TORGUBA-12342 format. One line per field, with one value per residue (C-alpha): residue number from 0; residue in three letters; x, y, z. Coordinates in Angstrom, 1 decimal. Layout:
residues N
seq c(NUM_...)
type c(ALA_...)
px c(X_...)
py c(Y_...)
pz c(Z_...)
//
This chain:
residues 266
seq c(0_1_2_3_4_5_6_7_8_9_10_11_12_13_14_15_16_17_18_19_20_21_22_23_24_25_26_27_28_29_30_31_32_33_34_35_36_37_38_39_40_41_42_43_44_45_46_47_48_49_50_51_52_53_54_55_56_57_58_59_60_61_62_63_64_65_66_67_68_69_70_71_72_73_74_75_76_77_78_79_80_81_82_83_84_85_86_87_88_89_90_91_92_93_94_95_96_97_98_99_100_101_102_103_104_105_106_107_108_109_110_111_112_113_114_115_116_117_118_119_120_121_122_123_124_125_126_127_128_129_130_131_132_133_134_135_136_137_138_139_140_141_142_143_144_145_146_147_148_149_150_151_152_153_154_155_156_157_158_159_160_161_162_163_164_165_166_167_168_169_170_171_172_173_174_175_176_177_178_179_180_181_182_183_184_185_186_187_188_189_190_191_192_193_194_195_196_197_198_199_200_201_202_203_204_205_206_207_208_209_210_211_212_213_214_215_216_217_218_219_220_221_222_223_224_225_226_227_228_229_230_231_232_233_234_235_236_237_238_239_240_241_242_243_244_245_246_247_248_249_250_251_252_253_254_255_256_257_258_259_260_261_262_263_264_265)
type c(MET_GLY_GLN_ASP_GLY_GLY_TYR_SER_VAL_GLY_GLU_ILE_ASP_THR_SER_ARG_PRO_HIS_PRO_ALA_ARG_ILE_TYR_ASP_TYR_LEU_LEU_GLY_GLY_LYS_ASP_ASN_TYR_GLU_VAL_ASP_ARG_ARG_ALA_GLY_ASP_GLU_LEU_ALA_ALA_ALA_ALA_PRO_GLU_VAL_HIS_ILE_GLY_LEU_ARG_ALA_ASN_ARG_ALA_PHE_LEU_ARG_ARG_ALA_VAL_ARG_TYR_VAL_VAL_GLY_ARG_GLY_VAL_ARG_GLN_ILE_LEU_ASP_VAL_GLY_THR_GLY_LEU_PRO_THR_SER_PRO_ASN_VAL_HIS_GLU_ILE_ALA_HIS_GLY_LEU_ALA_PRO_ASP_VAL_ARG_VAL_ALA_TYR_VAL_ASP_ASN_ASP_PRO_ILE_VAL_ALA_ALA_HIS_ALA_ASN_ALA_LEU_LEU_SER_SER_SER_GLY_ALA_THR_SER_VAL_VAL_LEU_ALA_ASP_LEU_ARG_ASP_PRO_ARG_ALA_VAL_VAL_ASN_HIS_PRO_GLU_VAL_ARG_LYS_ALA_ILE_ASP_PHE_GLY_ARG_PRO_VAL_ALA_LEU_LEU_LEU_VAL_ALA_VAL_LEU_HIS_PHE_LEU_THR_ASP_ALA_GLU_LYS_PRO_GLU_GLN_VAL_VAL_ALA_ALA_LEU_ARG_GLU_ALA_LEU_PRO_ALA_GLY_SER_PHE_LEU_VAL_LEU_SER_HIS_ALA_THR_GLU_ASP_PHE_ALA_ASP_ARG_SER_ALA_ALA_ARG_ALA_VAL_TYR_SER_LYS_ALA_THR_ALA_THR_LEU_ASN_LEU_ARG_SER_ARG_ASP_GLU_ILE_GLU_ARG_PHE_PHE_ASP_GLY_PHE_GLU_LEU_VAL_GLU_PRO_GLY_LEU_ALA_GLN_VAL_PRO_PHE_TRP_ARG_PRO_ASP_ALA_PRO_PRO_PRO_PRO_ARG_SER_GLY_GLU_ILE_GLY_PHE_TYR_GLY_GLY_VAL_ALA_HIS_LYS_THR_ALA)
px c(16.9_13.7_11.8_10.1_11.8_11.9_11.0_8.0_6.3_7.8_11.2_14.3_17.4_20.5_22.9_21.9_21.4_17.8_16.5_14.9_18.2_20.3_18.0_18.3_22.1_22.2_20.0_22.3_20.2_21.5_19.0_21.3_23.9_27.4_26.1_23.7_26.5_28.7_25.9_25.1_28.7_28.8_25.5_26.9_30.0_27.8_25.4_27.1_23.9_22.2_22.5_20.9_18.4_17.2_17.0_15.0_12.7_12.0_11.4_9.0_7.2_6.9_5.5_3.1_1.7_1.2_-0.6_-3.1_-3.8_-4.3_-6.9_-8.9_-7.7_-7.6_-6.5_-3.1_-2.1_1.7_2.7_6.4_7.1_10.6_12.4_11.3_12.9_12.0_9.8_7.6_4.4_2.2_4.4_4.1_0.3_-0.4_1.5_-1.4_-4.3_-4.0_-7.0_-5.2_-5.1_-2.1_-1.6_2.0_2.6_5.8_6.9_10.0_9.5_12.5_10.7_7.5_9.3_11.0_7.8_5.8_8.2_8.1_4.3_3.4_2.0_-0.1_-3.6_-4.0_-1.4_-1.0_1.8_0.9_3.1_2.0_3.3_2.6_2.7_-0.5_-2.5_-5.9_-4.3_-3.0_-6.4_-8.3_-5.8_-7.8_-5.3_-5.5_-9.3_-9.2_-7.2_-8.6_-12.3_-12.4_-15.7_-13.9_-11.0_-7.6_-4.1_-2.2_1.6_3.8_7.0_10.2_8.8_7.4_10.9_11.5_8.8_9.8_7.7_6.8_5.3_2.9_3.3_0.6_-1.9_-0.8_-1.5_-4.8_-6.0_-5.1_-6.8_-10.0_-10.2_-10.0_-13.2_-13.6_-11.7_-8.6_-5.1_-2.1_1.4_4.1_7.8_10.0_13.6_14.7_17.8_16.4_19.2_22.2_23.1_22.5_23.5_26.1_23.4_21.2_24.1_24.3_20.6_21.2_22.8_20.0_16.7_15.0_16.2_16.1_13.8_14.3_11.6_11.2_8.9_6.3_6.3_6.0_3.2_1.1_0.9_-1.4_-4.0_-7.4_-6.2_-5.8_-2.3_-2.2_0.1_3.0_2.3_5.1_8.3_11.8_11.2_13.0_10.8_7.4_5.9_9.2_9.0_12.7_15.3_16.1_19.5_22.5_22.7_18.9_18.7_20.7_18.4_16.9_13.6_10.3_7.4_3.8_0.5_-2.9_-6.5_-9.2_-12.2_-14.6)
py c(-7.3_-6.9_-5.1_-7.1_-8.5_-11.9_-11.3_-10.4_-7.0_-4.6_-6.1_-4.3_-6.5_-4.5_-7.4_-9.0_-7.5_-6.7_-6.9_-3.5_-1.9_-3.9_-2.7_0.9_0.7_-0.8_2.0_4.6_5.3_6.2_4.3_1.3_-0.1_-1.4_-5.0_-4.1_-2.5_-5.5_-7.8_-5.5_-5.5_-9.3_-9.5_-7.2_-9.5_-12.6_-11.2_-8.4_-7.3_-6.6_-2.8_-2.6_-5.2_-3.1_0.0_-1.9_-3.2_0.3_1.5_-1.4_-0.3_3.3_2.1_-0.3_2.3_4.7_1.8_1.0_4.7_5.2_2.4_4.4_2.8_5.3_3.0_1.3_-1.2_-1.5_-4.5_-4.9_-1.4_-1.1_2.1_5.3_5.7_8.7_8.8_6.8_5.1_8.0_10.5_8.5_8.1_11.7_12.9_11.4_11.7_13.6_11.8_8.4_6.9_4.8_2.4_1.3_-1.9_-3.2_-5.4_-3.3_-0.6_1.3_1.4_2.5_5.3_6.7_6.4_8.1_11.0_11.3_11.2_13.3_16.1_13.9_12.9_10.6_8.1_5.9_3.6_0.3_-2.0_-5.5_-8.7_-10.1_-13.6_-12.8_-11.5_-11.3_-9.1_-6.9_-6.4_-6.1_-3.7_-0.6_1.8_-0.1_-0.1_3.7_4.2_1.5_0.8_-2.8_-2.2_-0.3_-1.4_-1.6_-2.1_-4.5_-4.1_-7.1_-5.8_-7.7_-9.2_-12.7_-14.1_-13.5_-16.0_-19.6_-22.4_-23.4_-20.0_-20.8_-17.6_-18.9_-19.0_-15.6_-14.1_-16.0_-14.6_-11.0_-11.7_-12.7_-9.3_-7.5_-6.6_-7.0_-4.3_-4.6_-5.2_-7.2_-5.7_-8.3_-8.7_-11.6_-12.6_-15.7_-17.6_-18.6_-16.6_-17.5_-19.6_-17.4_-19.8_-17.3_-14.5_-16.9_-17.5_-13.7_-13.8_-16.9_-14.5_-11.9_-11.6_-13.2_-15.9_-15.4_-17.9_-17.7_-19.2_-20.1_-18.3_-21.0_-20.8_-17.0_-17.1_-19.2_-16.2_-14.7_-17.4_-15.8_-12.8_-12.1_-11.0_-7.9_-7.7_-8.6_-11.1_-12.0_-10.6_-9.7_-6.3_-4.1_-5.6_-5.0_-2.1_-0.2_3.6_3.9_1.5_-1.2_-0.7_-2.7_-6.3_-6.3_-9.9_-10.9_-9.3_-11.9_-10.2_-11.1_-8.6_-8.5_-6.8_-8.6_-7.7_-9.2_-9.4_-11.2)
pz c(-1.5_0.4_3.0_5.7_8.7_10.3_14.0_16.0_15.9_18.4_18.7_17.5_16.8_15.8_16.4_13.1_9.6_8.8_5.2_5.3_6.4_3.9_1.2_2.4_2.4_-1.1_-2.3_-0.8_2.3_5.8_8.0_8.6_11.0_10.5_10.6_7.7_5.7_6.0_4.9_2.0_0.8_1.1_-0.9_-3.6_-3.8_-4.0_-6.5_-8.5_-10.2_-6.9_-7.2_-10.6_-9.5_-6.5_-8.6_-11.3_-8.6_-7.3_-10.9_-11.3_-8.1_-9.5_-12.8_-11.1_-8.8_-11.7_-13.5_-10.7_-10.0_-13.7_-13.5_-10.9_-7.7_-4.9_-2.0_-1.6_1.1_1.0_3.1_4.0_2.9_4.2_5.0_3.2_-0.2_-2.3_-4.2_-1.8_-2.8_-1.6_-3.5_-6.7_-6.3_-5.3_-8.3_-10.3_-7.9_-4.6_-3.1_-3.0_0.5_1.5_4.4_5.0_6.9_8.3_11.2_12.0_14.6_13.1_9.8_11.4_13.3_10.2_8.1_10.8_10.9_7.2_7.0_10.1_7.9_5.7_6.6_3.6_4.7_7.8_9.1_10.8_12.8_11.8_10.4_6.9_8.4_10.2_7.2_9.1_11.8_9.0_7.3_10.6_12.2_13.3_11.6_8.4_8.6_9.2_6.0_3.8_2.9_1.8_0.2_-2.6_-4.9_-3.2_-4.7_-2.5_-2.8_-1.9_-3.3_-2.5_0.6_0.1_-0.5_3.2_4.1_4.2_2.7_6.3_6.8_3.9_1.8_-0.7_2.1_3.3_-0.1_-0.4_2.9_1.8_-1.6_0.2_1.9_-1.5_-3.4_-7.1_-9.0_-6.8_-7.9_-6.7_-7.3_-6.5_-7.0_-5.8_-6.0_-8.0_-8.9_-12.3_-14.0_-11.7_-8.7_-5.7_-2.9_-1.7_-1.5_0.5_2.8_3.6_4.7_6.8_9.4_9.1_10.8_7.9_5.4_1.7_0.0_-3.8_-6.0_-9.6_-12.1_-11.8_-8.0_-8.0_-10.6_-8.2_-5.8_-8.5_-8.2_-8.1_-10.0_-13.7_-14.7_-16.8_-19.8_-20.0_-17.2_-14.8_-16.1_-15.0_-13.4_-16.0_-18.7_-17.1_-19.1_-19.3_-19.8_-20.7_-22.2_-19.7_-18.0_-19.1_-17.8_-17.2_-18.4_-15.3_-12.8_-10.4_-9.7_-11.2_-11.0_-12.1_-11.6_-11.5_-11.4_-9.2_-11.4_-9.0)
//
């Protein structure tokens, strides 16, 4: 259901399922292990809408990227990017504006290796191995600084990643630290899993065996991540209903993902 991992930068643990690889498997990718496939099958049994939910989350990401690029943003910082899934953020952005620069950040070296292979021919993108739980290290990373000019508006993407941070890891403070680095005119694109629409204790149990736990939050809790930003219409919504460009898929009302885009005006 998400993208970032739960261990230190530079470590590869293939003995436990990893959120990025579970996500990859459920989206039909091939960059996963048997342990991830078993966890993905357990997750689908525990939360039957997970497949449509993940596709709806990717569709939200595509619409949100088009929205921020359409508002003139030419720099994107995608933290917890996960394994490459086409169309990737830079492909979506470059379809509208070829001069958009993208920095992908993830703490999984497997993700970084795959992304680097994919992006080797592109000078407008970079891949950075860093951990969301240390936000200042992310924004101060030399490769991030090479790609992103924090003197100009930036779109910060935190898509399906904050639910892998426990409350003890202070996700609100993490987002606040990233917000402080963004100049006026920047945007936050965020999606987060919830159990507002169904009991997902069985889904949480699947992630208890993974490299990161699943920390589902309510709409009010998720909306607090947007403090210091102004939400654009329609505000925080279930992802299929955020500015849809096609009829939402069947069972969209069951999808346990909220998404929103917000503007930093000062």
